[in-house]
C-alpha positions in Angstrom: -66.0 -32.9 -21.2 -62.5 -31.6 -20.6 -60.6 -30.5 -17.5 -59.5 -26.8 -18.0 -56.4 -26.1 -15.9 -56.0 -22.6 -14.5 -52.7 -22.1 -12.6 -52.0 -19.6 -9.8 -50.3 -17.2 -12.2 -53.0 -17.5 -14.9 -55.7 -15.5 -13.1 -57.0 -13.8 -16.2 -60.5 -14.2 -17.7 -58.9 -14.1 -21.1 -56.3 -16.7 -20.5 -56.1 -19.0 -23.4 -57.5 -22.2 -21.8 -60.6 -20.3 -20.6 -61.1 -18.6 -23.9 -61.1 -22.0 -25.7 -63.2 -23.8 -23.1 -66.9 -24.6 -23.1 -68.5 -23.1 -20.1 -71.5 -25.4 -20.3 -69.5 -28.7 -20.4 -66.0 -28.3 -19.3 -64.7 -28.3 -15.7 -62.2 -25.8 -14.5 -59.5 -27.3 -12.2 -57.7 -25.1 -9.7 -55.5 -26.7 -7.1 -53.6 -25.5 -4.0 -50.9 -28.2 -3.6 -47.9 -28.5 -1.3 -45.8 -29.7 -4.3 -46.0 -26.2 -5.8 -45.5 -24.4 -2.5 -42.4 -26.3 -1.7 -40.7 -26.8 -5.1 -38.5 -24.0 -3.7 -39.0 -22.5 -0.2 -41.3 -19.7 -1.4 -41.7 -16.6 0.7 -44.9 -16.9 2.9 -46.3 -13.7 1.5 -45.9 -15.0 -2.0 -47.7 -18.2 -1.2 -50.5 -16.3 0.6 -50.9 -13.9 -2.3 -51.2 -16.7 -4.8 -53.6 -18.8 -2.8 -55.8 -15.9 -1.8 -56.0 -14.6 -5.4 -56.8 -18.2 -6.6 -59.7 -18.5 -4.2 -61.2 -15.2 -5.2 -60.7 -15.9 -8.9 -62.4 -19.3 -8.6 -65.3 -17.7 -6.8 -65.7 -15.2 -9.6 -65.7 -18.0 -12.2 -68.4 -19.9 -10.3 -70.5 -16.7 -10.1 -70.2 -16.5 -13.9 -71.5 -20.0 -14.4 -68.3 -22.0 -14.6 -68.1 -25.4 -13.0 -65.0 -25.2 -10.8 -63.3 -28.1 -9.1 -61.2 -26.3 -6.5 -58.7 -28.1 -4.2 -57.8 -26.3 -1.0 -54.4 -27.0 0.6 -56.1 -28.5 3.7 -58.7 -30.6 1.9 -58.3 -34.2 3.2 -58.5 -35.7 -0.3 -55.9 -33.3 -1.8 -53.1 -35.4 -3.3 -50.8 -32.3 -2.9 -49.4 -32.5 -6.5 -50.7 -30.8 -9.6 -50.6 -34.1 -11.6 -52.3 -36.0 -8.8 -55.2 -33.4 -8.6 -55.7 -33.5 -12.4 -56.0 -37.3 -12.3 -58.3 -37.2 -9.3 -60.6 -34.8 -11.0 -60.5 -36.8 -14.2 -61.8 -39.9 -12.3 -64.4 -37.8 -10.5 -65.8 -36.1 -13.6 -65.2 -38.7 -16.3 -63.2 -36.1 -18.2 -60.9 -37.7 -20.9 -58.5 -34.8 -21.6 -56.9 -31.7 -20.2 -56.8 -28.2 -21.7 -54.1 -25.9 -20.4 -52.4 -22.6 -21.0 -48.6 -22.9 -21.4 -47.1 -22.6 -17.9 -44.1 -20.3 -17.2 -42.0 -23.0 -15.6 -40.3 -25.9 -17.5 -40.9 -28.3 -14.5 -44.7 -27.8 -14.7 -44.7 -28.1 -18.5 -42.9 -31.5 -18.1 -45.4 -32.6 -15.5 -48.3 -31.8 -17.8 -46.7 -33.5 -20.8 -46.1 -36.7 -18.6 -49.8 -37.0 -17.7 -51.4 -40.3 -18.8 -54.2 -38.2 -20.3 -54.3 -36.2 -23.6 -53.2 -32.7 -22.8 -53.6 -29.7 -25.1 -51.3 -26.8 -24.1 -52.2 -23.5 -25.7 -49.8 -20.6 -26.1 -50.1 -18.0 -23.4 -51.3 -15.1 -25.5 -51.4 -12.7 -22.6 -47.9 -11.8 -23.7 -47.5 -9.2 -26.4 -44.8 -11.1 -28.3 -45.6 -14.8 -29.0 -42.8 -17.3 -28.5 -42.7 -18.0 -32.2 -42.5 -14.3 -33.0 -39.6 -13.8 -30.6 -37.8 -16.8 -32.1 -38.2 -15.4 -35.6 -36.9 -12.0 -34.3 -33.9 -13.7 -32.7 -33.0 -16.0 -35.6 -29.7 -15.0 -37.3 -28.8 -12.3 -34.9 -25.2 -12.4 -33.5 -26.5 -10.9 -30.2 -29.9 -10.5 -28.6 -30.2 -7.0 -27.3 -33.3 -5.7 -25.6 -33.0 -2.2 -27.0 -33.6 -3.3 -30.6 -36.4 -5.7 -29.5 -38.0 -2.8 -27.6 -38.0 -0.6 -30.6 -39.8 -3.2 -32.6 -42.3 -3.6 -29.7 -43.0 0.1 -29.8 -43.7 -0.1 -33.5 -45.9 -3.1 -33.0 -48.0 -1.7 -30.2 -48.0 2.0 -31.3 -47.2 3.0 -27.7 -45.6 6.5 -27.5 -45.3 6.7 -31.3 -45.9 9.6 -33.6 -46.4 7.9 -36.9 -43.3 5.9 -37.6 -41.2 7.9 -35.2 -40.8 7.6 -31.4 -42.5 10.3 -29.4 -40.0 13.1 -28.5 -37.7 12.1 -31.3 -35.8 9.3 -29.4 -36.4 5.8 -28.3 -35.4 6.2 -24.7 -34.7 8.9 -22.2 -32.2 7.3 -19.9 -30.0 10.4 -19.7 -32.9 12.0 -17.8 -33.3 9.1 -15.5 -31.4 7.3 -12.7 -30.7 10.0 -10.2 -29.9 9.5 -6.5 -33.0 9.9 -4.3 -33.4 12.1 -1.3 -35.6 11.6 1.8 -39.0 13.1 1.2 -41.8 12.9 3.7 -44.3 13.8 1.1 -43.4 11.0 -1.3 -46.4 8.8 -2.0 -46.4 5.2 -0.8 -48.1 2.3 -2.6 -51.6 1.5 -1.6 -51.9 -0.9 1.3 -54.8 -3.4 1.4 -56.1 -4.6 4.7 -56.5 -8.4 4.7 -60.1 -9.5 4.4 -61.6 -12.7 5.8 -60.4 -14.8 2.8 -56.9 -13.4 3.1 -56.8 -14.0 6.9 -57.9 -17.6 6.5 -55.1 -18.2 4.0 -52.5 -16.4 6.1 -53.3 -18.6 9.0 -53.0 -21.7 6.8 -49.6 -20.5 5.4 -48.2 -19.7 8.8 -49.2 -23.2 10.0 -47.9 -25.1 6.9 -44.8 -23.3 5.6 -41.8 -22.6 7.9 -40.0 -20.7 5.1 -37.7 -17.7 5.2 -39.8 -14.5 5.4 -42.6 -13.0 7.4 -46.2 -13.6 6.4 -47.3 -10.4 8.2 -48.0 -7.6 7.9 -49.6 -8.4 4.6 -50.8 -5.5 2.5 -51.0 -6.8 -1.1 -54.1 -6.6 -3.3 -55.5 -10.1 -3.9 -58.0 -9.5 -6.7 -58.4 -7.6 -10.0 -60.2 -4.7 -8.4 -57.4 -4.2 -5.9 -54.8 -4.5 -8.7 -56.5 -1.9 -10.8 -56.6 0.4 -7.8 -52.9 -0.1 -7.2 -52.2 0.7 -10.9 -54.2 3.9 -10.7 -52.5 4.9 -7.5 -49.1 4.5 -9.1 -49.9 6.4 -12.3 -51.6 9.2 -10.3 -49.1 9.6 -7.5 -45.6 8.1 -8.4 -45.2 7.7 -12.1 -44.0 11.3 -12.5 -40.9 10.5 -10.4 -40.4 6.9 -11.6 -37.7 7.7 -14.1 -35.7 9.9 -11.8 -35.7 7.4 -8.9 -35.8 4.1 -10.7 -32.1 3.2 -9.9 -31.9 4.9 -6.4 -31.7 3.1 -3.1 -32.7 4.9 0.1 -32.7 3.5 3.6 -36.2 3.2 5.0 -37.8 3.7 1.6 -38.5 0.3 0.2 -40.7 1.5 -2.7 -39.5 5.0 -3.6 -41.4 5.8 -6.8 -41.7 2.3 -8.2 -45.0 0.9 -9.4 -45.0 -2.3 -7.2 -47.5 -3.9 -9.6 -45.3 -6.7 -10.9 -47.0 -9.3 -8.7 -50.3 -8.4 -10.3 -48.9 -8.4 -13.8 -47.3 -11.8 -13.2 -50.3 -13.4 -11.7 -52.6 -12.1 -14.5 -54.6 -9.7 -12.5 -53.4 -6.9 -14.8 -52.4 -7.0 -18.5 -49.3 -5.4 -20.0 -51.2 -3.2 -22.5 -53.6 -1.8 -20.0 -50.8 -0.7 -17.6 -48.8 0.8 -20.5 -51.8 2.6 -21.9 -52.4 4.1 -18.5 -48.9 5.4 -18.4 -49.1 6.7 -21.9 -52.4 8.5 -21.2 -50.8 10.2 -18.2 -48.0 11.5 -20.4 -50.3 12.6 -23.2 -52.5 14.3 -20.7 -49.5 16.3 -19.4 -49.5 14.7 -16.0 -46.1 13.0 -16.2 -42.9 13.8 -18.1 -41.9 11.8 -21.1 -38.9 10.2 -19.5 -41.0 8.7 -16.7 -43.7 7.3 -19.0 -41.2 5.9 -21.5 -39.0 4.4 -18.8 -41.9 2.6 -17.3 -43.3 1.4 -20.7 -39.8 0.1 -21.6 -39.8 -2.1 -18.5 -43.1 -3.7 -19.5 -43.1 -4.1 -23.3 -39.3 -4.1 -23.6 -37.6 -5.9 -20.7 -40.5 -8.0 -19.5 -41.4 -9.3 -23.0 -37.7 -9.7 -23.8 -36.8 -12.0 -20.9 -39.9 -14.1 -21.4 -38.8 -14.6 -25.0 -35.3 -15.5 -23.8 -36.7 -18.0 -21.3 -38.8 -19.8 -24.0 -36.0 -19.7 -26.6 -33.2 -21.1 -24.4 -35.2 -24.0 -23.1 -35.3 -26.2 -19.9 -31.5 -26.3 -19.4 -31.2 -22.5 -19.1 -31.3 -22.5 -15.3 -28.3 -24.9 -15.1 -26.0 -22.6 -17.2 -22.7 -21.7 -15.4 -20.2 -20.5 -18.0 -18.0 -18.8 -15.3 -17.7 -22.1 -13.3 -18.8 -20.6 -10.1 -19.4 -23.1 -7.3 -19.5 -21.3 -3.9 -22.5 -22.0 -1.7 -24.9 -19.2 -1.1 -23.7 -17.3 2.0 -25.8 -17.6 5.1 -26.3 -13.8 5.1 -28.8 -14.3 2.3 -31.0 -16.1 4.8 -30.6 -13.5 7.5 -27.3 -14.2 9.1 -26.0 -10.9 10.5 -23.7 -8.9 8.3 -21.9 -5.6 8.8 -22.5 -4.6 5.2 -25.3 -2.0 5.4 -26.5 -2.4 1.9 -26.7 -6.2 2.1 -28.3 -6.2 5.5 -31.0 -3.7 4.3 -31.8 -5.6 1.1 -32.1 -9.0 2.9 -34.1 -7.6 5.8 -36.5 -5.9 3.4 -36.8 -9.1 1.4 -37.6 -11.0 4.5 -40.2 -8.5 5.7 -41.9 -7.6 2.4 -41.0 -10.3 -0.2 -39.9 -7.3 -2.3 -36.8 -5.4 -3.3 -36.6 -3.3 -6.4 -34.4 -4.2 -9.4 -31.3 -2.3 -8.4 -31.3 -3.9 -4.9 -31.6 -7.3 -6.7 -29.1 -6.6 -9.5 -26.4 -4.3 -7.9 -26.5 -5.3 -4.3 -27.5 -9.0 -3.7 -26.8 -10.1 -7.3 -23.6 -8.2 -7.6 -22.2 -9.6 -4.3 -23.1 -13.2 -5.3 -21.4 -12.8 -8.7 -18.3 -11.2 -7.3 -18.1 -13.9 -4.6 -18.4 -16.7 -7.2 -21.6 -18.2 -5.9 -23.1 -21.1 -7.9 -25.7 -19.4 -10.1 -28.1 -22.3 -9.5 -28.2 -21.4 -5.8 -28.7 -17.7 -6.6 -31.5 -18.6 -9.0 -33.3 -20.7 -6.4 -33.0 -17.9 -3.8 -34.5 -15.2 -6.1 -37.3 -17.6 -7.2 -37.9 -18.4 -3.5 -38.0 -15.0 -1.8 -39.6 -12.5 -4.2 -43.4 -12.1 -4.5 -43.2 -11.5 -8.2 -40.7 -14.3 -9.1 -41.8 -16.9 -11.6 -39.3 -18.9 -13.6 -40.0 -17.3 -17.0 -39.1 -13.8 -15.6 -36.8 -14.6 -12.8 -34.4 -17.0 -14.6 -33.2 -14.7 -17.4 -32.9 -11.8 -14.9 -30.8 -14.0 -12.5 -29.0 -16.5 -14.6 -28.5 -14.0 -17.5 -28.5 -10.4 -16.4 -27.4 -10.8 -12.8 -25.0 -13.7 -12.8 -23.8 -13.7 -16.5 -24.1 -17.5 -16.2 -25.5 -17.7 -19.7 -22.3 -16.3 -21.2 -23.8 -13.1 -22.6 -27.2 -14.2 -24.0 -29.0 -11.5 -22.0 -26.3 -8.9 -21.5 -23.1 -7.9 -23.2 -21.1 -7.7 -19.9 -21.4 -8.8 -16.3 -23.1 -6.3 -14.0 -20.4 -6.0 -11.5 -19.3 -2.9 -9.6 -17.2 -1.8 -6.7 -18.7 0.0 -3.7 -18.5 3.3 -5.6 -21.7 2.6 -7.6 -23.7 1.7 -4.4 -22.3 4.9 -2.8 -23.4 7.0 -5.7 -26.9 5.6 -5.9 -27.7 5.0 -2.2 -27.2 6.4 1.3 -26.1 3.1 2.8 -22.4 3.7 2.8 -22.6 6.6 5.2 -23.8 4.3 8.0 -21.9 1.2 7.1 -19.2 -0.5 9.2 -17.0 -0.6 6.1 -15.5 2.4 4.4 -16.4 2.6 0.8 -13.3 4.7 -0.1 -11.0 2.1 1.5 -9.5 -0.2 -1.1 -7.6 -2.4 1.4 -7.5 -2.9 5.2 -9.9 -4.1 7.9 -12.5 -1.6 6.9 -12.3 -1.9 3.1 -15.6 -2.3 1.5 -16.0 -6.0 0.5 -17.3 -4.9 -2.9 -14.0 -3.2 -3.5 -11.9 -6.2 -2.8 -14.2 -8.7 -4.6 -14.6 -6.5 -7.6 -10.9 -6.7 -8.5 -10.7 -10.4 -7.5 -13.5 -11.2 -9.9 -11.9 -9.3 -12.8 -8.6 -11.1 -12.3 -10.2 -14.5 -12.0 -11.9 -14.0 -15.3 -9.4 -11.8 -17.1 -9.1 -14.1 -20.1 -12.8 -13.9 -20.8 -13.4 -10.2 -20.2 -10.3 -8.2 -20.9 -11.2 -8.1 -24.6 -14.7 -6.8 -23.9 -14.8 -3.2 -25.1 -17.1 -2.2 -22.2 -14.6 -3.6 -19.6 -11.2 -2.9 -21.1 -10.8 0.3 -19.2 -11.0 -1.5 -15.9 -8.2 -3.8 -16.8 -6.1 -0.9 -17.9 -6.8 0.8 -14.5 -5.7 -2.4 -12.7 -2.5 -2.6 -14.8 -1.5 0.9 -13.7 -1.7 0.0 -10.0 1.5 -0.6 -8.0 2.4 -4.3 -7.8 2.4 -4.5 -4.0 -1.1 -2.9 -3.8 -2.5 -5.4 -6.3 -1.0 -8.3 -4.3 -2.6 -7.0 -1.1 -6.0 -6.5 -2.8 -6.0 -10.1 -4.0 -4.7 -11.5 -0.7 -7.4 -9.7 1.3 -10.1 -10.8 -1.2 -8.9 -14.4 -0.7 -9.2 -14.0 3.0 -12.6 -12.6 2.8 -13.8 -15.5 0.6 -12.3 -18.0 3.1 -14.2 -16.4 5.9 -17.4 -16.5 3.8 -16.9 -20.2 3.2 -16.4 -20.8 6.9 -19.8 -19.1 7.5 -18.2 -15.9 8.9 -19.9 -13.4 6.7 -18.5 -9.9 6.3 
């Protein structure tokens, strides 16, 4: 007899440990423990989604004849740590070993490897690119770039391919994507799922046990595979056609625009990457969505999602401590809801608090951009993103934050830091028109903080970045500015950062 561990983000019937287990002899262990809920201050909706989905998944396994040892958070015998629950179940059942699927967090992997029991950790083959295959692809390359990886994944999966050539004659259609969005009362919203009795029970438990940043209610997420499939179908039917056009847009009062909002279900295992991509491809082949929308969505799944998971596995446990830019500022209080007069930051943080969700441009070019420009310690930024977003798990969150957002890995993920002045946010959103600050002001009391901090960042790190071909033009622009203006920009940026350190956010 073995203990078969199933974690809260491994809720797939075809997860490796279950496929290798003996239903007649082995015992499945699933545990709700405070240690996992408080490793960082996870958003209440994230905790509620995971616990509810775990309970329903365990019930389904039991109905299929599995023996499941399930620990609820409020069970009196719960040791409240994953290791403790595995040891408790081993004593109860007489099991002599543990069978597990490789977790997506180095801390949990370490906990399993430290158990005083034999532990077999199987590769998580729900991903399309095994870790060894990604390592082989990466070996010998001067730079790891998603675009080339993505092309290989298209060839491997056959998605949107015409023989050996990409459908439509090109690998991506970004030139047709990324337009500003306009208010549209007819735009479809994602499906909302009313909490059932199981969900309500978990929500009450979470509200009682976790005083973390974020609101537990209203809670409208799907909590089982049937709901996740319905959410996928709703996206493909009603929003995929506009996904490409609006994927980089930000619109006040429109948290979701035409995004899929299925990443929580993918990352918990309620959906699989190939099934969501095949659904998008079928919609394109059926003439229901344009090629730029289907390709853009598929690229996010088999390109970016698989790429960052490969980066996480390849870089190892110390990746989250990378800090090549030497940033050390504490995370400003506005990230936890302190009032700010910056309309874009206020909206992104409020939406995160209320929904545990913000789309990738809000994360990258608003909250991430501000943290990078301000010189916030990337470890603090990493912990915040891991804490507050419902789809955040270390394997996907860390490369997106440490690498893409904060450039703390020195260019492993991206060839340049994703920084911008307020002009980008003005172009892609409608926030600037209602902001206290003036996006066109470069200096003065109403100057957009992004404008001041942008140039301050570039000057702080000039030795590192001025030779970057993608950034050289910005340095040439700076050098053409009048000396007095440059001095004023840097002086006002220094003042802004001093106020930030004093807790007086912009």
